C-alpha positions as CSV (number, residue, x, y, z in Angstrom):
1,M,0.0,0.1,0.3
2,N,1.4,3.5,-1.2
3,K,1.7,6.3,1.9
4,I,-0.3,9.3,0.6
5,N,2.2,12.5,2.0
6,N,-0.1,15.7,3.3
7,D,-0.2,17.5,0.0
8,D,-2.0,14.6,-1.6
9,L,-4.2,14.6,1.1
10,D,-5.7,18.3,0.7
11,K,-7.0,17.4,-2.8
12,I,-9.1,14.4,-2.0
13,Y,-12.7,15.7,-1.7
14,G,-15.7,12.8,-0.5
15,G,-18.6,12.2,-1.5
16,S,-20.9,12.5,-4.7
17,L,-22.0,16.2,-4.0
18,E,-19.4,17.6,-2.6
19,S,-21.4,21.0,-1.9
20,V,-24.7,19.5,-1.2
21,S,-24.9,18.3,2.3
22,G,-27.4,15.7,3.9
23,P,-29.4,19.2,6.2
24,I,-29.6,21.0,3.0
25,I,-31.2,18.1,1.0
26,N,-33.4,17.8,4.0
27,A,-34.8,21.1,4.3
28,I,-35.3,21.3,0.4
29,V,-37.3,17.7,1.1
30,N,-39.3,19.5,4.2
31,I,-39.9,22.6,2.3
32,I,-41.6,20.4,-0.9
33,N,-43.3,18.1,1.7
34,V,-45.2,21.4,3.0
35,L,-45.9,23.1,0.1
36,E,-47.6,19.8,-1.5
37,Q,-49.6,19.6,2.1
38,A,-50.4,23.7,0.9
39,G,-51.4,22.6,-1.7
40,F,-53.9,19.7,-0.9
41,D,-55.2,22.0,1.5
42,F,-55.7,24.9,-0.5
43,G,-57.6,22.4,-3.2
44,S,-59.5,21.0,-0.7
45,G,-61.1,24.3,0.6
46,I,-62.1,25.5,-3.4
47,R,-63.5,22.5,-3.5
48,R,-65.6,22.6,-0.4
49,I,-66.7,25.7,-1.2
50,V,-67.6,25.1,-4.7
51,E,-69.4,21.9,-3.5
52,N,-71.1,24.1,-1.1
53,K,-70.1,21.5,1.8
54,T,-68.5,24.3,4.5
55,C,-69.1,24.2,7.7
56,P,-71.6,27.1,9.4
57,L,-69.8,30.0,11.6
58,E,-72.4,30.0,13.7
């Protein structure tokens, strides 16, 4: 096995995406999930208004 000197160690990069880390990907996925849920809720609200199946405000 060959020994690696310190200059060569500085040139080693790990992972397939060097600038995107796990927490960043997780945050993006969470944002997408929030937007998706907001879309479902908004669409459900529109459908209930159109079908006149809303709860009374009394």
